[in-house]
C-alpha positions as CSV (number, residue, x, y, z in Angstrom):
1,M,11.0,26.4,-19.3
2,E,11.9,29.9,-20.5
3,F,11.0,31.1,-17.0
4,V,13.4,28.7,-15.4
5,K,16.3,29.6,-17.7
6,E,15.7,33.3,-17.3
7,L,15.4,33.0,-13.5
8,I,18.7,31.2,-13.2
9,A,20.5,33.4,-15.8
10,S,19.2,36.7,-14.2
11,Y,19.2,36.0,-10.5
12,G,21.4,32.9,-10.0
13,Y,21.4,31.4,-6.5
14,F,19.0,34.1,-5.1
15,G,16.5,33.2,-7.8
16,I,16.8,29.5,-7.1
17,F,16.3,30.1,-3.3
18,F,13.3,32.3,-3.5
19,A,11.7,30.3,-6.3
20,L,11.9,27.1,-4.2
21,V,10.6,28.9,-1.0
22,G,7.6,30.1,-3.0
23,G,7.1,26.8,-4.8
24,I,7.0,24.8,-1.5
25,V,4.6,27.4,0.1
26,G,2.2,26.9,-2.8
27,L,3.0,29.2,-5.7
28,P,2.7,27.6,-9.2
29,I,6.5,27.2,-9.8
30,P,7.8,24.0,-11.6
31,D,10.0,22.9,-8.8
32,E,11.3,19.6,-10.3
33,L,12.1,21.3,-13.6
34,L,13.9,24.1,-11.7
35,L,16.0,21.6,-9.8
36,I,16.8,19.7,-13.0
37,A,17.9,22.9,-14.7
38,V,20.0,23.8,-11.6
39,G,21.8,20.5,-12.1
40,Y,22.3,21.2,-15.8
41,F,23.7,24.7,-15.2
42,A,26.1,23.3,-12.6
43,Q,27.3,20.7,-15.1
44,A,27.7,23.5,-17.7
45,G,29.9,25.4,-15.2
46,Q,27.5,28.3,-14.7
47,L,26.7,27.3,-11.1
48,H,28.8,25.6,-8.5
49,L,27.3,22.1,-7.8
50,I,27.8,22.0,-4.0
51,L,26.6,25.6,-3.5
52,A,23.6,25.0,-5.8
53,L,22.7,21.9,-3.8
54,L,23.0,23.9,-0.5
55,V,20.9,26.8,-1.8
56,S,18.2,24.5,-3.2
57,L,18.1,22.5,0.1
58,L,17.9,25.7,2.1
59,G,15.1,27.1,-0.1
60,S,13.1,23.8,0.3
61,I,13.6,23.7,4.1
62,I,12.7,27.4,4.6
63,G,9.6,26.9,2.4
64,I,8.2,23.9,4.2
65,S,9.1,25.5,7.6
66,I,7.0,28.6,6.6
67,S,4.1,26.2,5.7
68,Y,4.4,24.5,9.0
69,I,4.3,27.8,11.0
70,L,1.4,29.1,9.0
71,G,-0.5,25.9,9.5
72,K,0.2,25.9,13.2
73,R,-0.7,29.5,13.7
74,L,-3.7,29.9,11.4
75,G,-5.3,26.5,11.4
76,L,-7.4,24.5,8.9
77,P,-10.3,27.0,8.6
78,F,-8.0,29.7,7.4
79,L,-6.4,27.3,4.9
80,F,-9.8,26.3,3.6
81,A,-10.8,30.0,3.3
82,H,-7.7,31.4,1.7
83,G,-5.7,28.5,0.3
84,S,-7.1,29.0,-3.2
85,K,-5.3,32.4,-3.3
86,I,-2.0,30.5,-3.4
87,F,-3.4,27.7,-5.6
88,L,-4.2,25.3,-2.7
89,S,-7.7,24.2,-3.4
90,R,-10.0,22.5,-0.9
91,K,-9.7,19.2,-2.8
92,K,-6.0,19.3,-2.6
93,I,-6.1,20.1,1.1
94,E,-8.5,17.2,1.8
95,R,-6.3,14.8,-0.3
96,A,-3.2,15.8,1.7
97,Q,-5.1,15.3,5.0
98,T,-6.1,11.8,3.9
99,L,-2.6,10.9,3.0
100,F,-1.3,12.4,6.3
101,Q,-3.8,10.3,8.2
102,K,-2.8,7.2,6.3
103,Y,0.9,7.5,6.3
104,G,1.6,9.8,9.2
105,S,4.8,11.6,9.5
106,F,6.3,9.6,6.6
107,I,4.2,11.6,4.1
108,L,6.6,14.5,4.9
109,I,9.3,12.5,3.1
110,I,7.5,11.0,0.2
111,G,5.2,14.0,-0.2
112,Y,7.9,16.0,-2.0
113,F,7.5,13.5,-4.9
114,I,3.7,13.7,-5.2
115,P,2.3,16.6,-7.3
116,G,-0.1,18.7,-5.3
117,V,0.9,17.2,-2.0
118,R,4.4,18.7,-1.6
119,H,2.9,22.1,-1.1
120,L,0.5,21.0,1.7
121,T,2.4,18.6,4.0
122,G,4.0,21.4,6.0
123,Y,0.6,23.1,6.5
124,I,-1.1,19.8,7.6
125,A,1.8,19.0,10.0
126,G,1.4,22.4,11.6
127,I,-2.4,22.1,11.8
128,S,-2.0,18.7,13.4
129,N,0.3,20.2,16.1
130,M,3.1,17.9,15.2
131,P,6.2,18.7,17.4
132,F,8.7,20.8,15.5
133,R,11.5,18.4,16.3
134,K,9.6,15.5,14.7
135,F,8.4,17.6,11.8
136,S,12.0,18.8,11.0
137,L,13.4,15.3,11.1
138,Y,11.0,14.0,8.5
139,A,10.5,17.1,6.4
140,Y,14.2,18.1,6.1
141,S,15.2,14.5,5.4
142,G,12.6,14.5,2.6
143,A,13.9,17.8,1.3
144,F,17.5,16.4,1.2
145,I,16.4,13.3,-0.8
146,W,14.2,15.3,-3.2
147,V,16.7,18.1,-4.0
148,H,19.6,15.7,-4.5
149,T,17.5,13.4,-6.7
150,F,16.6,16.0,-9.2
151,V,19.7,18.3,-9.1
152,L,22.1,15.3,-9.5
153,A,19.9,13.8,-12.2
154,G,20.3,17.1,-14.2
155,N,24.0,17.3,-13.4
156,Y,24.9,13.8,-14.6
157,M,22.9,13.8,-17.8
158,Q,25.7,15.5,-19.6
159,W,24.3,14.7,-23.1
160,W,21.5,17.2,-22.7
161,D,21.2,20.1,-25.1
162,L,19.9,23.2,-23.3
163,R,17.8,24.1,-26.4
164,R,16.1,20.7,-26.2
165,L,15.8,20.5,-22.4
166,N,12.0,20.1,-22.6
167,E,12.2,17.2,-25.0
168,S,15.1,15.6,-23.0
169,I,12.9,15.8,-19.8
170,L,10.1,13.9,-21.6
171,A,12.5,11.4,-23.0
172,H,14.0,10.6,-19.6
173,K,10.7,10.6,-17.8
174,F,11.0,6.8,-17.2
175,L,14.5,7.3,-15.7
176,F,13.2,9.9,-13.3
177,G,10.3,7.7,-12.3
178,S,12.7,4.8,-11.7
179,I,14.9,6.9,-9.4
180,I,11.9,8.3,-7.5
181,G,10.3,4.9,-7.2
182,F,13.5,3.4,-5.9
183,I,13.9,6.1,-3.2
184,I,10.3,5.9,-2.1
185,I,10.3,2.1,-1.9
186,S,13.6,2.1,0.0
187,S,12.3,4.7,2.4
188,I,9.1,2.8,3.0
189,A,11.1,-0.4,3.6
190,C,13.3,1.4,6.1
191,Y,10.3,2.9,7.8
192,V,8.5,-0.4,8.1
193,L,11.7,-2.0,9.5
194,Y,12.0,0.8,12.0
195,L,8.3,0.3,13.2
196,N,8.9,-3.5,13.5
197,L,12.0,-3.0,15.6
198,K,10.2,-0.5,17.8
199,K,7.3,-2.8,18.2
200,R,9.6,-5.7,19.2
201,K,11.3,-3.5,21.7
202,L,8.0,-2.5,23.3
203,N,6.9,-6.1,23.5
204,R,10.1,-7.0,25.2
205,Q,9.6,-4.3,27.8
206,Y,6.0,-5.5,28.5
207,D,7.2,-9.1,28.8
208,T,9.8,-8.1,31.4
């Protein structure tokens, strides 16, 4: 927590941007805690909310894009061999692969909310040779939802005392879980609806 407060106090928007880039790539940075603190500081008047959201979103987008490019250029063997250097263990990589195979492109959206998966979805998408247009559609949409969820949560909880921010986060863990759960369930429902509509369209084409 002290790291997050010092980062924002000392480096402001630049610190937020580079911390999120590094966190998405795989460095051990408390991303959600950082975003919540960004929202708090915006509410306190030390950051501009819109600018803070834009910087946070840009950092997340750049971070996952770097992961995608590295995965596409270097491949899975390189990630297995050197991933541990940026805290991406073989177990985490295999777990992300399993989720990617199970949920496909949609994991690029919900992966932001899954600890240990957020840092790997970009790599796996690149390794899988997913077209960049498709990758950016899902990954950037996920970044938008993730960033706004945590920054706005921190911004609207105006009763927080900065000196008790750690305790406040624990006290409102259920609320965060509810918000995230709602977003994930809504996103899944929209995705399933999209697949059903697409399937019906294809069936109609075959019938004609």
